[in-house]
N, C-alpha and C positions, 0 to 999 in steps of 0.2 A: 454846132446846133445843140442848145443846151436840152437838158433831160425832159423838161415840160413840154418843149417843142416837139421832141421826138415821140413822146407818148399822148401827142394830141390824136392821131389816128385811132390809138386805143381807146380814148375816151370817146369818141364818135361812135365807134364800133360798139361800145358797150351801152349807148342809149337806148336801143330797142329793149335790152334786158330791164331798164329801170320803167321804161314806158309799159311794158308788158306786166311788171310787179306792180305799178300803180293801177293799171286796168283790172288785174286780177283782184285786187281789194275793194276796188269801187263796184266790180261787178258781183262779188260775193254778197255784197250787202243788198242787192235787189235780184239775187239769183233766182227767187221764186217766180218772178215774172218771166223767166226765159224758158223756152221749149228745150228739153233735154239738158237741163242746167248741169246735171253732175258731169256729163262728158264735156260739156263747154269749159267747165271749169278745170277740169283735169288737162284737157288738152291746151288751154291757156298756159298753164303752168309747164307741162312737158315740151310743148311746142315753141311757146312763145319765150319762156324763161331759160329752161334747160337747154333747148337746141342751140339758141343765140349764145348762152354761155358756154357751152363746149365748143362750138365753131370758133369762138374768140380766144378761148384760154388755150385750146389745144395748138392754134398757131402761135400763141405767145410762148408757150412751154417748149414747143419743137424748137423755136430759134434759141432758146436758152440750152436745152438739153444737148443740142447739135453744136453750140457755139457757132451758129451761122446766122447772122442778123442779115435780114432781106433789106434791099436798098428801099429809101423811103418813095421812090417813083412807083413802086408796087402797091403802095397804101391805098390810093383811091380805087384801085381795081379791087382790092379786098373789101372796101365799104360797098362798093356796087354789089359784090356778091352777097353782103348781108341784106341789102335792100331787096335783091331778087328772093333771098330766103324768105323774108317777112311778107311779101306778096304772096308766095305760096302759103303760107300759114293763115293768111286772112282768107284765102280761097277756101282752104279746107274747113275753117270754123263757119265761114259763110255758107258752104253748102249743108253743113249740119244743123244750121239754124233754120234753113229753109225747108228742112225735112218734111214738115207738115204742109207745106205750101204747094209742092208739085212733086210728081213721082221721080222726076229725072234729077232730083237734087244731087245724086250721087256723082253725076257728070262734073259738077263744080268742084266737089271733093277730089274726085280722081285727078282733075287737072293739077289742083293745088298738090296732092301728094306727089304727082309727077315733078313739079317743080322743087319741092323741099327733097324728095329724093334724089333729083338730078344735082341739086346744090351740094348735098353731102358727098356724093359720089365724085364731083369735081374736087370738093375739099380733099377727099381721100387720096385722088391723084395728085393734088398739089402738095400735100405733105409726103406723099412717097416719092415725088421728085426731089424735094428737100433732104430726104434721108438719104438717097442715091448719091446725092452731091457732096455730101458731108463726110468728114474723115471717118474712117472705121475705129472701133476701140472705144468709143463714147460710153461712158459709165450708165447714162440713162437713155441709151439708144433703144433698149427694149419698151420703155415707157412710149416713144415714138411709134413703134410697131404698134403698141396697143392703141394709140389714137387713130392710127390707120384703120385697125380692125373695127374700132368704134364707128368711124365714120362709113364703113361698108356696110354695117348692120342696119343703119337707119333707112337706106333705099329698100331694102328687103322688109323691113318693119312698114314702111309707108306703102309698099305694095299690098301687104296683108291689110292695112288699115282702108285702102280704097276697095279692096274686095269686101271688106265687112260692110263699109257704106253702100255697095251696089245690093248687098243681101244676097245670101246662098241659103238653101234649104239645110236644115239640121241633117246630120251632126257637123256639116262642114262649117257653119257659122261659128259654133262654139270652139272647134278646132282654130280656125282662124284667129279667133280673139285670144286664145293662148299663146299661138304662135306669134301673135302681133306683140304681146306683153312681153315674152321671153326674149325677142330679138331687141325691142326697144328699151327695155328696163335693163336686163342682164347683159345685153349686147352693147347697145348705143351708149346708154349711161354707165353701165357696170365698168367697161373696159377703159373709158376715160377717166372714171373716178380712181379706180384702183392704180392706174397708169400715174395720175397726178400724185396720189398720196404716197408712192414710192419716195418723192422728193418732199412732199409738203408735209407728210406726218412728222417726221423728225425735226423739220424746220419749224412748223408751229409749236411743237413742244420743246423746241431748243436745246435739242440733245441730239445724239447720234443713233442710227439704226445699223443692224447688221444682220446678215443671213436672210435677207429678204428673197433671194432666188427668184429674180424677175422672170428670166426665160421659162422657169419651170411653172411658175405661177400662170403666166399667159398661155402656156401650152395646155395646161389642163382647164384653164377656163374657156379656150377655144374648142377643145373636145367636148366639154361639157355643154356649151352653147348649142354647137351643132347637133349633138345627140339629142338634147332636149327639144329644140325647136322641130327636128324632124320627127320625133316621138309625138309632139303636139299636132302637127299637121296631119298625121296619119292616125292619130286616135289611139296611141299605145302608151298607156299610163306609166307601165312599169319603165319604158325605155325614158320618157319624160323623168322619172324619178332617178334613174341611173345617171343622166345627163346632169341633172342638178345636183347631185352628189358630188361628181367629179368637179363641177364649177365651185361647189362650197370647199371642197379639200385645196383646191387652187387658191381660193382667197384666205383661207385659214393660214396659208405659209406666211404671207407678209403679216397677217394680224398677229400672229405669234411675236414676230419681231417687234411690232408696234407696242405689243403689250409689255415688252421688256423696256422699251422707250418709258411708257408711263410709269412703271415701277420705279426707274431711274429718278424720273423727275419727283415723284411723291415721297421720295427719301429727303430731297430737299428742295421743296416747291418752290419758295420764294414768289417771284410774280409770274410763274410759267403756267399756272393753272386758269386758264381763261375760257370765255365763252367759245371762242374758236377751237382752242385744244379739246374740250369736253366734245364739242360737236363732231369734231373729225374722229374722235375715239368712239363716239356713240354709234354714229352712223354705220360703219361696217358691221357693227353687233346687230342693228336692226335688220340689216341685209341677210347677215347669217341666220338670224331667227326666221324671217320670211322664208328664206330659202328651206329650211327645215320644215316649215308648216306645209310649204307647196309641194315639196318632195313627198312628205307622208300623205297628203290628200292625192297625188298622182298615183302613189303606190297602192292606195287602198281603194281608190275609183280606177279600175285597170282601162276604162274608157277615159276620155278627157272631157265629156260633156258634163259631167257633174262635179268638177272641180271647181271649188270656190276661189277666186283669185283675192290673195290679201293686197289688195291695190293700195289702201291708205298707209300700212307700215312701209310699202315700197316708196311711195312718193313722199309722205311727211318725214318719217323716221330716217330714211336713208337719203333720198334724193335731195329733198328741200333742205334738211338739217345740214347735210354735208355742203351743198352749195353756199347756204349763208355763212356758215363757219369759215369756208375758205376764203370767200371774198371778204369777210371781216378782217384777214389777214393780209391777203395779197394786194388789195387796193392800195392800202397806204404804203406797203412796199413798193408798188408800181409808181405811186407818185414820187416816193424817195424823199431827198432834201437833208439826208443825214440821219443817224440813229436817233438823236433826240425829237425831230419832226416825225419820223416814222413811228416811233414809240408813242408820241402825243395822239396821232391818228388812230392806232391799234386801241389805246386806252379809252378814246371816246366810243370806238365801237364795243368796247368791252364793259360798258356802264351796266349795272346789274347784270352782268354776265352769268355768274353762276345761278342766280335767280332765275334768270330766263332759261337756262339750260335745263333745270331742274323741272320748271313748267312745261318745257317741250317733251322731255322724256318720260318723266312720271306721268304727266297729264296725258300723253298720248296712250300709255300703257293702260291707264284707268279708262280713257275713252274706248279703247277697244274692247275692254272687259265688262263695261256696264251696259245693260239693255234699256236703261232709263233714258228716254230720248231728250228730255230737257238738259239732265246732266250731260249728255253728250254734246249738245249745242254749247254749255258753258264750258266745258272742258276743251272742246274744238277751239273755241275762242281764245281761251289762254294758252293753248299750245302753238297754233299757227299765228296769233297775235304776238307771242315772244319771237317769233321769226320775222313777222312783217315789220317789227320795231326797226329792223335794219334800214329800211326807206327812210324812217324818221331820222335815224342817227347819221345817215351817209352826208347829208350837207352840213352837219355840225362836225363830223370828222374831216371832212376835207377843207373847211373854214379853218380848223383849228390848227391843222398841219400846214397849210400855206400861211398861216399867221406865224408859225415858227420860223419857216422857210425865210419869210420876208422880215423878220425879226420885229414883228409887230405885237409879239405876246410871248409869254415865257412857257417852255415845254411842260408837260404835266410829269410830276414825279412819280417813281415807281413805287408800286406797292411792297411792303416788306414780307406779306404772307397772303395766301388766298383768303378771300373773305367768305368762309365757309358759313358764316351766320346767313348769307343769302340762301343757302341750301335749306337751313332750317326755316327761314322764312317762307319760301316757296312751299315747302312741305306742308306749313301750317296753314297757308292760303288753299291748298287743295283739300286738306282735311276739313276745313271749314265749308268749303263749297260742296264737297261729297256728304257731310253731315247734314248739310241744309236740305238736300234731296233725299234723305232718309238712307243714305249708305250707297255703296255701289251695285247693291243688288235691289231691284225695283221691288217693292212689297207686292206688285201684283204680277210681277214677270213671271212667277213660279206657274202662276195661272191656274191652279185648281183648288185652292183652299176653300171656295165657296161652291164648287162644282158638285152637284148631287147626281150620283150615278146609280143609286139603288132606288127600289120602289117604282112608282109609275105604272105604265102598262106593261113594261117588260119588252117593248118593241123599240126598234132602233129606226130613226130616220137618218138617211145619209144624203149629204148634198156636195157637190163639187163647187167650189168657189173660186173665182177668179180675181186677181188684184191687177189693175192696169188703169194708167190715165187718172190716177187719184180717185179711183171708184172701185166699188166692190160689185161684182157681177155673179149672181143676182144680190140686189141690195135690200131686199125683203123675202123673207123665207117664212112660211106657214107650217107649223108643225103641229100634229095632233096633240092635244095637251096630255101630258104623262109620257109621251115618248121620248127617249133620248135621243139627243142631236149629235151627230158626228159629221165634221166638216173635214173635206179634203181640199185644203188651200194651196193656190199655187199662185206664185208672184211672176207674172209674165210682164211685167213693167221693166223699165230700164233703171229704176232707183229702188232702194230698199222700203218695205213695208212691214206691218204686223198688223194682228187683228186682236183685239181685247173686248171681252164682254162684261156687263155689270157685274156678274157672279165671280169674276176673277179669272175665267178661262181665258188663257193667253197663248198665242203661237210663238212668242217670242220674235226678235227681229229676224226677218226673211230677205235675203239677199236676192238680186235678180235671177229668175230661174229656179228658185228654190222651191220645194213642195212639202208641206208638212199635213199630217193627219192630228186634227184637234177634237177632243171628247169635250163638247159644251155641257154636257148633263142633261138631266130630265128637265123638259121645258113645261113649267106650270103657269107661268106668267109671261107677258111681252118682255122682251129684253133687248137693249141696245147694244151695239158693237161698233168699234170704231178703230182707226189706226193711230197709235200713240206717237208715231214720229213727229216732231216738232212741226206745227203749221199744217200737217196734212188733215186733220180733223177740221180745221177752220176752212179748208178749202173744199169741204163736202165729202170727205172719205169717211162716210158713217154707213150703217146699216142695220135693219131691224129683224129680230126673230118674233114671230106673232104665234102665240099658243091658241090653236083651233079647238074649241070646245063643242064644235058641232058634230064632230064624228067624222070629219073627212079625212082624206088620206095625206093632205099636206101639198103646199104648192110653192113656188118661189117665182119671183117677178124682179124685174129691174126698173127702177124708177126713171132710168135715162130714157127708155124707150116706151114703158107702160105696158110691155108685153108680159104676159103670165105663162110661166114655165109649164102651167097645168100639173095635175097630180099624178100620182104613180101607184100603180097597183103594188100590193104586197109581194116582195120578192119571193116567188116560188117557182124556181127554174123546172121547166119541162124537160121531156126527155131529149128534145132536139136542142136544148141550150148546151152551148160548149163556152166556158169561160175562157177569157183571152189570157189570164194569168191563173196560177194554182189558188185555189180558194184558202184564205188564211182567216182564222176566227169568225168564219161564217160570213166573210166578206168577199164579194166577186165584183171586180172593178168594171166588168164588160156590162153590167145592168145598167138601167136608166140612171141619170144623175141624182134622182131622189128616189130612195128606196125605203122599204119597211121591212123589218124580219121579226 
């Protein structure tokens, strides 16, 4: 049987990945029309693309690492397992899309999570059986152990996800969320990624690696993952931080070896510095960076409910970049056809390679730094679009490689040196985009240049403001003219929001669950406030502060139901009054939502 026929099952098994990639691109164009769109987009990527890819390539590399090719009659059963997995993924996403339609939506999600978790548990057993049947002493056998650990993590992560869908009272909901992320990103994705890179990193950079110490790496990763997940579940921030540090030390060991590979290649780069090479080098660095940030947050927030998760660096900088980079290299290798044919396929995938790699990494860094919403939109398009180009290049790469195999076209020539001018061009594009929006720091994001805090009546009106469902509650606040307005703003939505006023007062970007105190200043005239996140104001996320010149005590109301929050008396605690928290700067949060002092 020829090579193309042998890999037919592989191409069929990879079709769900292509379908999910195309669906993700299309859905992202109309994401605003979807309920809970951020969750949907994240899980289309993690479940649809990443899970299918890991299940496929872990099987592929297990056979290669163990030198144990499975008979062709087992392939139809493997394809059926992929079909079952994707039915479970569709059920999970359907359950969350119907979240606002009926209260028992989580039952659908739970069934889907059971199917997905069961599929990966079976996959772990399947890989384990191959490991036990293979000869001992294989160089990359530890990577197979990593694949088995990876597959074992997803059922636990799916269980935590199903519990999240059912809903638990705080703090358990926040604990489950952090546990879910640790098990799925660091466990399922992390073990599979590091296990694969033990072979793929030096192969993609076309050099040799030494001193990777795979057993020690995976031992530290296992200890760190177990510790961090346990600490997250029981709300122990320091334990989470300790586990993350152990995990980080584990992955630094092979990264040092891979760094030596990069240095060796850069001394004589020739045609070896490609999009795939830069991607597999940058992705582990993003993983290290996010681990450091997460460990710091866990150590400083001794509980786990206040930990803000660096989701985008994990998903885009690490997972997506690594996946696209690896596939740009191994898909042509898997098709084969000889060195010239394989090289042609890789060169097609590497079109504008350094330009795209720069947009992904520098663009993502700028995207994470800036709070300018429209700039973030443009930077996200540049960064993620540079990865999505993979879909466009795939048919061209396959056609070109098959053309060389069938001798209907000439192979592409090798480049003599890296096209570093592409890096310069990408940096110039990013600089132009950033300059067009006035720089990385939004002119109003500082939020206080136009705020007046002196003068007026000398009194302060305080209001608790909630952001949820693209609405502010209350969305109309009446303040006695001359009073200073101080808002306690809480984002109880599932997406990021902010609040900016005409005078420049600005909360900055607030992630879900985050709370901030905002000094709006002395209110002498009516003033508008709105969310600056792209598209949110257009969907009605606005509010108004009215200056009351009649001498009233102030009120708040919500346009959604027309109710009036009513006025509040001057805050003069009586002897019977007992604050719920220590009074700071004259503020007592146990008083009525609107107070004057």
